[in-house]
C-alpha positions as CSV (number, residue, x, y, z in Angstrom):
1,M,21.3,8.3,-1.0
2,S,20.7,8.7,2.8
3,S,17.6,7.2,4.4
4,I,16.2,10.6,5.2
5,R,16.8,12.0,1.7
6,K,15.3,8.9,0.0
7,R,12.2,8.9,2.3
8,F,11.8,12.7,1.7
9,F,12.0,12.6,-2.0
10,F,9.6,9.6,-2.2
11,S,7.3,11.4,0.2
12,V,7.4,14.6,-1.9
13,G,6.5,12.6,-5.0
14,A,3.7,10.7,-3.3
15,N,2.3,13.9,-1.7
16,A,2.5,15.7,-5.0
17,G,0.4,13.0,-6.7
18,R,-2.0,12.9,-3.7
19,A,-2.3,16.7,-3.6
20,I,-3.0,16.9,-7.3
21,I,-5.7,14.2,-7.1
22,S,-7.2,15.6,-3.9
23,L,-7.3,19.0,-5.4
24,A,-9.1,17.7,-8.5
25,V,-11.5,15.8,-6.4
26,G,-12.1,18.8,-4.1
27,M,-12.9,21.0,-7.1
28,L,-15.3,18.3,-8.5
29,V,-17.1,18.1,-5.2
30,A,-17.2,21.9,-4.9
31,R,-18.7,22.3,-8.4
32,G,-21.1,19.4,-8.0
33,L,-22.4,20.6,-4.6
34,G,-22.4,24.3,-5.3
35,P,-21.1,27.0,-2.8
36,A,-23.9,26.5,-0.2
37,D,-23.8,22.7,0.2
38,Y,-20.0,22.7,-0.1
39,G,-19.9,25.3,2.6
40,N,-22.1,23.1,4.8
41,L,-19.8,20.1,4.2
42,S,-16.7,22.2,5.0
43,Y,-18.4,23.5,8.2
44,L,-19.1,20.0,9.4
45,L,-15.6,18.7,8.7
46,S,-13.9,21.8,10.2
47,S,-16.1,21.8,13.3
48,F,-15.2,18.2,14.1
49,W,-11.5,19.0,13.4
50,A,-11.8,21.5,16.2
51,I,-13.5,19.0,18.5
52,R,-10.8,16.5,17.7
53,A,-8.1,19.1,18.7
54,L,-10.0,19.5,22.0
55,L,-10.3,15.8,22.9
56,D,-6.8,14.9,21.7
57,F,-5.1,16.9,24.5
58,G,-1.8,16.5,22.6
59,S,-1.9,12.7,23.0
60,S,-1.3,12.0,19.3
61,S,1.9,14.1,19.5
62,A,3.0,12.3,22.7
63,F,2.3,8.9,21.1
64,Y,4.4,9.7,18.0
65,T,7.2,11.3,20.0
66,F,7.5,8.3,22.3
67,I,7.5,5.6,19.5
68,A,9.8,7.7,17.3
69,Q,12.4,8.1,20.0
70,R,13.2,4.3,20.4
71,G,11.5,1.0,20.6
72,R,8.6,1.0,23.1
73,S,6.7,-1.6,25.0
74,Y,3.2,-2.5,24.0
75,H,1.8,-0.5,26.9
76,Y,2.4,2.7,25.0
77,Y,0.3,1.5,22.1
78,V,-2.5,0.0,24.2
79,A,-2.9,3.1,26.4
80,Y,-3.1,5.4,23.3
81,L,-5.5,3.1,21.4
82,A,-7.8,3.0,24.5
83,W,-7.8,6.8,24.7
84,L,-8.7,7.0,21.0
85,A,-11.7,4.6,21.6
86,F,-12.8,6.7,24.6
87,Q,-12.7,9.9,22.5
88,F,-15.0,8.4,19.9
89,V,-17.5,6.8,22.3
90,F,-17.7,10.0,24.4
91,S,-18.3,12.2,21.3
92,L,-20.9,9.8,20.0
93,L,-22.9,9.6,23.2
94,L,-22.6,13.4,23.7
95,L,-24.1,14.1,20.2
96,A,-26.6,11.2,20.0
97,L,-28.0,11.2,23.5
98,I,-26.8,13.9,25.8
99,L,-26.9,17.3,24.1
100,P,-30.4,18.7,23.5
101,T,-31.6,19.3,20.0
102,A,-31.8,23.1,20.6
103,L,-28.1,23.3,21.5
104,I,-27.1,21.2,18.5
105,A,-29.1,23.5,16.3
106,Q,-27.3,26.5,17.8
107,F,-23.9,25.0,17.2
108,W,-24.5,23.4,13.8
109,L,-27.0,26.0,12.6
110,G,-29.9,23.8,11.6
111,L,-28.0,20.8,10.1
112,E,-29.5,17.4,10.7
113,R,-28.3,15.4,13.7
114,E,-27.9,12.3,11.5
115,L,-25.6,14.2,9.2
116,I,-23.7,15.6,12.2
117,L,-23.1,12.0,13.5
118,L,-22.0,10.8,10.1
119,A,-19.5,13.7,10.0
120,L,-18.2,12.7,13.4
121,L,-17.5,9.1,12.2
122,A,-15.9,10.3,8.9
123,T,-13.6,12.8,10.6
124,F,-12.6,10.4,13.4
125,L,-11.5,7.8,10.8
126,Q,-9.9,10.3,8.5
127,N,-8.0,12.2,11.2
128,Q,-7.4,10.2,14.4
129,V,-7.4,6.6,13.1
130,W,-5.6,7.3,9.9
131,L,-3.1,9.6,11.6
132,T,-2.3,6.8,14.1
133,V,-1.7,4.3,11.3
134,V,0.7,6.8,9.6
135,Q,2.6,7.5,12.8
136,I,3.2,3.8,13.5
137,H,4.5,3.3,10.0
138,E,6.7,6.4,10.1
139,S,8.1,5.3,13.5
140,V,9.6,2.2,11.9
141,R,10.7,4.3,8.8
142,Q,8.0,2.7,6.5
143,T,7.5,6.0,4.7
144,I,7.2,4.5,1.2
145,R,4.6,2.0,2.2
146,I,2.3,4.5,4.0
147,Q,2.7,7.1,1.2
148,M,1.7,4.6,-1.4
149,A,-1.4,3.8,0.6
150,G,-2.3,7.4,0.9
151,V,-2.2,7.8,-2.9
152,L,-4.4,4.8,-3.3
153,I,-7.0,6.2,-0.9
154,V,-7.4,9.4,-2.9
155,L,-7.5,7.5,-6.2
156,V,-10.4,5.4,-4.8
157,H,-12.0,8.6,-3.6
158,M,-11.7,10.2,-7.0
159,V,-13.3,7.2,-8.7
160,L,-16.2,7.3,-6.2
161,V,-16.8,11.0,-6.6
162,A,-16.7,10.6,-10.4
163,A,-19.3,7.9,-10.1
164,M,-21.5,10.1,-7.9
165,L,-21.3,12.9,-10.4
166,R,-22.1,10.7,-13.3
167,G,-25.0,9.0,-11.5
168,D,-26.3,12.4,-10.3
169,W,-26.3,11.3,-6.6
170,L,-23.5,13.5,-5.3
171,S,-24.5,14.9,-1.9
172,V,-22.9,15.9,1.4
173,R,-24.1,12.6,2.9
174,A,-22.7,10.5,0.0
175,V,-19.2,12.2,0.3
176,L,-19.1,11.5,4.0
177,W,-20.0,7.8,3.6
178,A,-17.3,7.5,0.9
179,I,-14.7,8.8,3.5
180,V,-16.0,6.3,6.1
181,G,-15.6,3.4,3.7
182,E,-12.2,4.4,2.4
183,Y,-10.4,5.0,5.7
184,S,-12.0,2.1,7.5
185,F,-10.7,-0.4,4.9
186,A,-7.3,1.2,4.5
187,A,-6.6,1.5,8.3
188,A,-7.7,-2.1,8.9
189,W,-5.7,-3.5,6.0
190,L,-2.5,-1.6,6.7
191,S,-2.6,-2.4,10.4
192,I,-3.0,-6.2,9.8
193,T,-0.3,-6.4,7.0
194,L,2.2,-4.3,9.0
195,R,1.9,-6.6,12.0
196,K,2.4,-9.7,9.8
197,S,5.2,-8.3,7.6
198,Y,7.4,-6.2,9.9
199,S,9.9,-8.4,11.6
200,A,10.8,-7.7,15.2
201,S,14.4,-8.0,14.4
202,E,14.2,-4.8,12.3
203,T,13.2,-2.7,15.3
204,E,15.5,-1.3,18.0
205,P,15.7,-3.9,20.9
206,L,14.1,-2.8,24.1
207,S,16.4,-2.4,27.2
208,E,15.4,-4.3,30.3
209,E,14.4,-1.0,31.9
210,H,11.9,-0.2,29.1
211,K,10.6,-3.8,28.9
212,A,9.6,-3.4,32.5
213,D,7.5,-0.3,31.8
214,D,4.0,-0.8,33.3
215,F,0.8,1.1,32.7
216,R,1.5,3.4,35.6
217,T,4.8,4.4,34.1
218,V,3.4,4.8,30.7
219,L,0.4,6.9,31.9
220,A,2.7,9.1,33.9
221,A,4.8,9.7,30.7
222,Y,1.7,10.6,28.7
223,V,0.4,12.9,31.5
224,R,3.7,14.7,31.8
225,Y,3.9,15.3,28.0
226,C,0.3,16.3,27.6
227,R,-0.2,18.6,30.6
228,P,0.8,21.7,28.7
229,M,-1.0,20.5,25.5
230,V,-4.3,20.4,27.3
231,V,-4.3,24.2,27.5
232,I,-3.4,24.4,23.7
233,A,-6.3,21.9,23.0
234,V,-8.9,24.0,24.8
235,F,-7.8,27.3,23.1
236,S,-7.4,25.6,19.7
237,F,-10.9,24.2,19.9
238,A,-12.2,27.6,21.0
239,Y,-10.5,29.4,18.1
240,E,-11.2,26.8,15.3
241,F,-14.9,26.4,16.2
242,A,-15.4,30.1,16.9
243,V,-14.1,31.4,13.6
244,R,-15.9,28.8,11.5
245,W,-19.1,29.4,13.5
246,L,-18.7,33.2,13.0
247,L,-18.3,32.7,9.3
248,Q,-21.2,30.3,9.0
249,R,-23.4,32.6,11.2
250,Y,-22.6,36.0,9.6
251,G,-21.3,35.1,6.2
252,G,-23.5,32.1,5.4
253,A,-22.8,28.8,3.9
254,S,-21.6,30.3,0.6
255,Q,-18.9,32.4,2.3
256,Q,-17.9,29.2,4.1
257,G,-17.6,27.6,0.7
258,F,-15.5,30.5,-0.7
259,Y,-13.1,30.3,2.2
260,Q,-12.8,26.5,2.0
261,V,-12.0,26.4,-1.7
262,A,-9.4,29.1,-1.2
263,A,-7.9,27.1,1.7
264,Q,-7.9,23.9,-0.3
265,L,-6.3,25.5,-3.4
266,S,-3.7,27.2,-1.3
267,A,-2.8,24.0,0.4
268,I,-0.8,23.0,-2.6
269,G,2.0,25.2,-1.2
270,L,2.2,23.0,1.9
271,L,3.3,20.0,-0.2
272,A,6.9,20.0,0.8
273,S,6.2,20.6,4.5
274,V,3.6,17.8,4.6
275,S,6.1,15.5,3.0
276,I,8.9,16.2,5.5
277,L,7.1,16.6,8.8
278,N,6.9,13.0,10.1
279,I,10.4,12.3,8.8
280,F,11.7,15.5,10.5
281,W,9.8,14.6,13.7
282,K,11.4,11.1,13.8
283,E,14.9,12.4,13.2
284,I,14.6,15.3,15.7
285,A,13.1,13.1,18.4
286,E,15.8,10.6,18.0
287,A,18.6,13.2,17.9
288,N,17.2,15.0,20.9
289,E,17.0,11.7,22.9
290,R,20.8,11.2,22.2
291,G,21.6,14.8,23.2
292,A,22.8,15.7,19.7
293,R,21.9,19.4,20.0
294,E,24.0,20.5,16.9
295,R,22.2,18.0,14.7
296,V,18.8,19.3,15.9
297,A,19.8,22.9,15.1
298,G,21.3,21.9,11.7
299,L,18.2,19.9,10.7
300,Y,15.9,22.8,11.8
301,R,17.8,25.5,10.0
302,K,18.1,23.6,6.7
303,T,14.5,22.5,6.8
304,T,13.0,25.9,7.5
305,Q,15.1,27.7,4.8
306,S,14.2,25.2,2.1
307,L,10.5,25.0,3.0
308,V,10.0,28.8,3.0
309,F,11.5,29.0,-0.5
310,L,9.6,25.9,-1.8
311,A,6.2,27.2,-0.4
312,A,6.9,30.7,-1.8
313,L,7.8,29.2,-5.1
314,V,4.3,27.7,-5.5
315,S,2.4,30.6,-3.9
316,C,4.1,33.4,-5.8
317,F,3.4,31.8,-9.1
318,F,-0.3,31.1,-8.5
319,A,-1.2,34.4,-6.7
320,P,-1.2,36.5,-9.9
321,W,-3.5,33.9,-11.5
322,A,-6.0,33.7,-8.7
323,E,-9.0,35.1,-10.6
324,I,-8.4,33.0,-13.6
325,L,-7.8,29.9,-11.6
326,V,-11.2,30.3,-9.7
327,D,-13.1,30.8,-13.0
328,L,-11.3,28.0,-14.8
329,L,-11.6,25.3,-12.0
330,L,-14.8,26.2,-10.3
331,G,-16.9,28.3,-12.6
332,S,-18.8,31.5,-12.2
333,A,-20.6,30.5,-9.0
334,Y,-17.3,30.9,-7.1
335,H,-16.0,34.0,-8.9
336,D,-16.3,36.2,-5.8
337,A,-13.9,33.8,-4.0
338,W,-10.8,34.9,-6.1
339,P,-9.6,37.7,-3.7
340,V,-9.8,35.3,-0.8
341,L,-7.8,32.8,-2.8
342,M,-5.2,35.4,-3.7
343,L,-4.6,36.2,-0.1
344,M,-4.8,32.6,1.2
345,L,-2.1,31.6,-1.3
346,F,0.4,33.3,0.9
347,Y,-0.7,31.4,4.0
348,P,1.4,28.2,3.3
349,I,4.7,30.1,3.3
350,H,4.8,30.7,7.0
351,Q,2.4,27.9,7.9
352,A,5.1,25.5,6.6
353,V,7.6,27.1,9.1
354,G,4.9,27.0,11.8
355,Q,4.5,23.3,11.3
356,V,8.2,22.7,11.5
357,N,8.4,24.9,14.7
358,A,5.5,23.0,16.3
359,T,7.2,19.7,15.4
360,L,10.5,20.8,17.0
361,F,8.8,22.0,20.2
362,M,6.9,18.7,20.6
363,A,9.6,16.3,19.4
364,T,12.0,17.8,21.9
365,E,9.3,17.9,24.6
366,H,9.4,21.7,25.0
367,N,5.6,21.7,25.2
368,S,5.2,24.4,27.9
369,L,7.0,27.0,25.9
370,Y,5.0,26.1,22.8
371,M,1.8,26.3,24.8
372,K,2.5,29.8,26.0
373,I,3.2,31.2,22.5
374,T,0.3,29.3,20.9
375,V,-2.3,30.4,23.6
376,V,-1.3,34.1,23.2
377,G,-1.7,33.8,19.5
378,L,-5.2,32.2,19.8
379,L,-6.4,34.7,22.3
380,V,-5.5,37.5,19.9
381,S,-6.9,35.7,16.9
382,I,-10.5,35.3,18.1
383,P,-11.4,39.0,18.7
384,V,-9.5,40.0,15.5
385,S,-11.4,37.4,13.5
386,Y,-14.7,38.6,15.0
387,A,-14.0,42.2,14.1
388,L,-13.2,41.3,10.5
389,I,-16.1,38.8,10.0
390,A,-19.1,40.2,11.9
391,P,-21.1,43.1,10.6
392,E,-21.0,46.4,12.3
393,S,-24.6,46.0,13.6
394,E,-23.5,43.1,15.9
395,W,-22.2,43.3,19.5
396,G,-19.7,46.1,20.0
397,G,-20.3,47.8,16.7
398,I,-16.8,47.1,15.6
399,G,-17.4,44.5,12.8
400,L,-16.2,45.1,9.2
401,G,-18.5,42.4,7.7
402,L,-15.8,41.1,5.4
403,G,-16.9,37.4,5.6
404,A,-14.5,35.0,4.0
405,M,-12.0,37.8,3.2
406,G,-12.0,38.8,6.9
407,L,-11.1,35.3,8.0
408,A,-8.4,35.1,5.3
409,L,-6.9,38.4,6.5
410,S,-6.9,37.2,10.1
411,T,-5.4,33.8,9.2
412,V,-2.6,35.0,7.0
413,G,-1.6,38.1,9.0
414,L,-1.6,36.6,12.5
415,N,0.0,33.4,11.3
416,F,2.9,35.5,9.9
417,L,3.3,37.4,13.2
418,F,3.2,34.4,15.6
419,V,5.2,32.0,13.5
420,N,8.0,34.6,13.5
421,V,7.7,34.8,17.3
422,Q,8.2,31.1,17.5
423,S,11.1,31.2,15.1
424,W,12.8,33.9,17.1
425,V,12.5,31.8,20.3
426,I,13.9,28.7,18.6
427,S,16.7,30.8,17.1
428,R,17.7,32.2,20.5
429,Y,17.6,28.7,22.1
430,Y,19.8,27.0,19.5
431,G,22.0,30.0,18.6
432,I,20.7,30.2,15.0
433,A,20.5,33.5,13.1
434,F,17.0,34.8,12.9
435,E,16.7,35.9,9.2
436,W,13.1,36.9,8.7
437,L,14.0,39.8,6.4
438,K,15.7,37.4,4.0
439,Q,12.5,35.4,3.9
440,L,10.6,38.5,2.9
441,G,13.2,39.3,0.3
442,A,12.9,35.8,-1.3
443,I,9.1,36.1,-1.3
444,A,9.2,39.6,-2.9
445,A,11.7,38.4,-5.6
446,L,9.5,35.3,-6.5
447,L,6.4,37.4,-6.6
448,L,8.0,39.9,-8.9
449,I,9.1,37.0,-11.2
450,G,5.5,35.6,-11.0
451,Y,3.9,38.8,-12.2
452,A,6.5,39.3,-14.9
453,C,5.8,35.8,-16.3
454,K,2.1,36.4,-16.2
455,F,2.5,39.7,-18.1
456,L,4.5,37.9,-20.8
457,S,1.9,35.1,-20.9
458,L,-0.9,37.5,-21.5
459,E,1.1,39.0,-24.4
460,L,1.5,35.6,-25.8
461,Q,-2.2,34.8,-25.4
462,A,-3.1,37.9,-27.4
463,L,-0.8,36.8,-30.2
464,I,-2.1,33.2,-30.5
465,Q,-5.8,33.9,-29.8
466,P,-6.7,34.4,-33.5
467,F,-5.4,30.9,-34.2
468,F,-7.7,29.4,-31.6
469,A,-11.0,31.2,-32.2
470,F,-12.9,27.9,-31.7
471,S,-11.6,27.7,-28.1
472,G,-11.5,30.5,-25.5
473,R,-9.7,28.5,-22.8
474,L,-6.9,26.8,-24.8
475,P,-4.8,30.0,-25.4
476,M,-5.1,30.7,-21.6
477,I,-3.9,27.2,-20.7
478,I,-1.0,27.4,-23.1
479,G,-0.1,30.9,-21.8
480,M,-0.1,29.6,-18.2
481,L,2.1,26.6,-19.1
482,V,4.6,28.9,-20.9
483,A,4.5,31.2,-17.9
484,G,5.1,28.3,-15.6
485,G,8.1,27.1,-17.6
486,A,9.6,30.6,-17.6
487,Y,8.9,31.0,-13.9
488,L,10.7,27.7,-13.0
489,A,13.7,28.5,-15.2
490,I,14.2,32.0,-13.7
491,S,13.7,30.7,-10.2
492,F,16.2,27.9,-10.8
493,A,18.7,30.5,-12.0
494,L,18.0,32.4,-8.8
495,V,18.8,29.4,-6.7
496,V,22.0,28.7,-8.6
497,R,23.1,32.2,-7.9
498,L,22.0,32.2,-4.3
499,P,21.8,28.6,-3.0
500,Q,21.4,29.8,0.6
501,L,17.7,30.5,-0.3
502,M,17.2,26.8,-0.3
503,G,19.3,26.2,2.8
504,M,22.2,24.8,0.8
505,Q,25.9,25.6,0.6
506,R,27.6,26.2,-2.8
507,E,29.4,22.8,-2.6
508,E,26.1,20.9,-1.8
509,L,24.3,22.6,-4.8
510,N,27.2,21.8,-7.1
511,G,27.0,18.1,-6.0
512,Y,23.3,18.0,-6.8
513,L,23.9,19.6,-10.2
514,T,26.6,17.1,-11.0
515,K,24.3,14.2,-10.2
516,L,21.5,15.8,-12.3
517,T,23.9,16.3,-15.3
518,G,25.0,12.6,-15.0
519,L,21.4,11.4,-15.0
520,L,20.5,13.5,-18.0
521,R,23.5,12.1,-19.9
522,R,22.7,8.5,-19.1
523,G,19.1,9.1,-20.2
524,R,20.3,10.6,-23.5
525,Y,22.3,7.5,-24.3
């Protein structure tokens, strides 16, 4: 098995485990806090995610691209780590000492300053620091090690949240402190052990030219890479902060909570793309550095085709069950969130492609082109989101007052539009066929299968309900499991009939089927 394939399959397995645990933990936190407090927690985390995008200036992408291309001198690491430290100190001073209380109250809508500072620390460790640790491990192809660590972190988090619930001391503050402790320990431990265990002989030796890189050369490389990304950072911050502020301001904390649970549940569809992105980035950056244009195009085509199908496979099964899922996992307090969830379940399909597109642009250092497309999309998204979220009584009299549903409509619809614009540009550049209609055909087919399986499941539930009069939920769970099995079987038959849906040739699919048959036979005997 090739290095890429082995790392990908392990990454998928680890991400699947982590996603299931994270989803369970997220639902526990949502139920334990209730829609309002969970909405406040979500607003804190999302607002600092937006601030992180502003202060990053694309430097994290530059750092990973540089260290993924080839062995780099320590100056590349020192420069980036110093920039990370500056981001945190600057943010801390700004919130703790510089910004007036009235302005903070306006931005965070009455939340305590102490809680805001704690959210800053938690998001910095979870996003910037942990991302850096992941990137360094992926750059030396230590995918298995870093994925195992990620699973351990969410397992620890699950234990802590369960203890909070049992002890009746679950709160927004307690959840944030748990994040701080988990990621502080994990980042320190992994950094120390990687330095001790990873032999210098396993890395690509530096040429004399690259050994001589000084800080001036390194800083010039970062500035050249990040210059277009600064524009993206400013507009990304404006968009992310604005839409979440609009939802918190006009919809309230409960609508924020509805949107967040929908976004969190729908994220299960991004499992495959999250698993492949860092691996894809490493291989694309290295191939582009060698001038292997055909390999870049081949990796992109195969990756996007398979990710669209895999994301749609998940989304189109769960979408028909949205109302039942919300009631089953979150309870009646979140019932009104089910239409938002149903719509958001389609977001991962093109978001997966968008992540691959962004990775390709940045790994090949086509940042200016990526910046132009992204900025246009963000400029369109802010007024559209305002019109959908704000009530008609507000400025302009154009608001529809849809709250969380409005933000979901904006997110899914505009994501579909601008991701396809990106894909068209990439297709033209690399001479790849732009087949967006085939994507829609695959989505429609899977959605039809999903609804058919749900219909059969409901019929089955009606038949077995009298035998389970003592339990109202058990027939429903059995029905969903049966529907899931039928859905996977029919979808598998569809792939066997049309392997190009997964980005595979007939010969490649036959090879996989032969290996699978061999494994099953060995397992039988």
